[in-house]
N, C-alpha and C positions, 0 to 999 in steps of 0.2 A: 442329620440323625443316620442316615446311612453308614457312614464312614466309623459312627460309634457302636453301632449294632455289628459291623465287621471286625472293629477292635475287639469287643467284647468276645468275638466268636474265636479268633486268634488268641487272646489271651487264656482263654476258657480250654482251648485245646494245648497251649503250652503247659498249662496246669496240669492238664490230666495225664500228658506223656512226663512229665517231672515225677507225677505221684506213683505213675504205673513202675516207670522203668529205673528212676534215680532212687527215690525214696522206698520203694517196695523189694529192692535188691540188697538193702545194706545189712538185714541181718540175716540172710541165708547163705550158710555154708556152701560151698562148692569147690569141688575136685580136692585140692592137697588140704585145705581148711574143711572140709567134712571130714577127711582120714583123720584129720587130728581132733576134731568134736567128737568122735567113733570112740576112739582110742582112749582119750580123757573119759569119755562115758565109758567106756567099760573098764578101765582102772577101778572106779567107783564101785562098778557093781561085784569086781572080784575082791575088794579092800586091799590093791596091790596099794604101793606109796603114792600119794601124789604129789605133785611137784606145782609150786607156785605159778606156773607155766599153765598147768591142767585147768586150775582154777579160772587163770584170765581168760582160754579159750571158752569154758563153760559159761562164763558170764559174760563174755562178747556177742555169743549167740543165742543168750538166754535158756539154757537148759535147763528142763526140771531138776536134774541133779546135782546143780550148782550150791543147793544147801547141804547136800548130804557130803557132797565133797568137802565142802568146807569144815564141817562137824568132823570127818575123818580124819581130815589134817591135822585138826588140833588134837585128837586121841592119840593119833601116831608122835606128834611131837610131845605129848604129855609123856609118852612113855619113854623116850629117851629116843624115839627112830624120827630124826632131824630127815626126812626125804629128800630135802634138797643138799645133802652133805654127799659126798663121793663114796666114804664109808658107811654110808649106810645099806651100800646094795651087799657088802660084805657080811657073812653069818659072824653072829657074837660069838667069842672064844673063851 
Protein backbone atom coordinates (compact mmCIF):
# COMPACT_ATOMS: atom_id res chain seq x y z
CA UNK A 1 0.00 0.00 0.00
CA UNK A 2 2.86 2.36 0.84
CA UNK A 3 4.49 1.63 -2.52
CA UNK A 4 1.26 2.44 -4.32
CA UNK A 5 0.98 5.79 -2.54
CA UNK A 6 4.60 6.58 -3.44
CA UNK A 7 3.97 5.66 -7.05
CA UNK A 8 0.92 7.94 -7.20
CA UNK A 9 2.97 10.83 -5.79
CA UNK A 10 5.80 10.28 -8.32
CA UNK A 11 3.36 10.07 -11.24
CA UNK A 12 1.63 13.21 -9.99
CA UNK A 13 4.91 15.11 -9.90
CA UNK A 14 5.80 13.87 -13.37
CA UNK A 15 2.45 15.01 -14.78
CA UNK A 16 2.75 18.40 -13.07
CA UNK A 17 6.27 18.85 -14.44
CA UNK A 18 5.12 17.90 -17.94
CA UNK A 19 2.12 20.24 -17.79
CA UNK A 20 4.11 23.23 -16.55
CA UNK A 21 7.28 22.95 -18.60
CA UNK A 22 6.51 20.98 -21.74
CA UNK A 23 2.85 21.58 -22.53
CA UNK A 24 2.79 25.17 -21.25
CA UNK A 25 5.63 26.46 -23.44
CA UNK A 26 4.44 25.24 -26.84
CA UNK A 27 2.27 28.26 -27.69
CA UNK A 28 4.51 31.07 -26.50
CA UNK A 29 6.76 32.95 -28.87
CA UNK A 30 10.28 33.63 -27.63
CA UNK A 31 13.38 35.24 -29.07
CA UNK A 32 13.36 35.41 -32.85
CA UNK A 33 9.90 33.80 -32.94
CA UNK A 34 8.55 36.68 -30.88
CA UNK A 35 10.16 39.14 -33.28
CA UNK A 36 8.57 37.37 -36.29
CA UNK A 37 5.18 37.38 -34.54
CA UNK A 38 5.41 41.11 -33.83
CA UNK A 39 6.46 41.83 -37.43
CA UNK A 40 3.53 39.82 -38.78
CA UNK A 41 1.09 41.58 -36.43
CA UNK A 42 2.48 44.99 -37.39
CA UNK A 43 2.02 44.17 -41.09
CA UNK A 44 -1.65 43.50 -40.42
CA UNK A 45 -2.06 46.70 -38.41
CA UNK A 46 -0.62 48.91 -41.19
CA UNK A 47 -2.08 46.86 -44.09
CA UNK A 48 1.28 45.91 -45.57
CA UNK A 49 1.35 42.97 -48.01
CA UNK A 50 0.57 39.83 -46.02
CA UNK A 51 2.60 36.76 -46.93
CA UNK A 52 1.48 33.18 -46.40
CA UNK A 53 4.38 32.91 -43.95
CA UNK A 54 2.89 35.75 -41.87
CA UNK A 55 -0.42 33.90 -41.65
CA UNK A 56 1.38 30.72 -40.60
CA UNK A 57 3.19 32.60 -37.82
CA UNK A 58 -0.02 34.22 -36.58
CA UNK A 59 -1.77 30.86 -36.59
CA UNK A 60 1.07 29.07 -34.78
CA UNK A 61 0.92 31.46 -31.84
CA UNK A 62 -2.85 31.98 -31.79
CA UNK A 63 -2.75 35.70 -32.54
CA UNK A 64 -5.95 37.70 -32.31
CA UNK A 65 -5.07 39.28 -35.67
CA UNK A 66 -5.16 36.00 -37.60
CA UNK A 67 -8.64 36.52 -39.06
CA UNK A 68 -7.81 40.11 -40.01
CA UNK A 69 -4.63 38.90 -41.74
CA UNK A 70 -6.56 36.30 -43.74
CA UNK A 71 -9.15 38.85 -44.86
CA UNK A 72 -6.47 41.41 -45.73
CA UNK A 73 -4.50 38.86 -47.76
CA UNK A 74 -7.66 37.80 -49.59
CA UNK A 75 -8.44 41.44 -50.45
CA UNK A 76 -4.86 42.02 -51.65
CA UNK A 77 -5.05 38.98 -53.93
CA UNK A 78 -8.46 40.02 -55.30
CA UNK A 79 -7.00 43.45 -56.17
CA UNK A 80 -4.31 41.67 -58.18
CA UNK A 81 -1.56 42.35 -55.65
CA UNK A 82 -0.26 38.87 -55.01
CA UNK A 83 1.89 39.45 -51.91
CA UNK A 84 4.09 36.37 -52.39
CA UNK A 85 5.26 37.24 -55.88
CA UNK A 86 8.52 39.23 -56.18
CA UNK A 87 6.98 41.62 -58.68
CA UNK A 88 4.35 42.77 -56.17
CA UNK A 89 6.95 44.83 -54.32
CA UNK A 90 7.49 46.99 -57.42
CA UNK A 91 5.14 49.93 -58.06
CA UNK A 92 2.69 49.54 -60.96
CA UNK A 93 3.72 51.15 -64.27
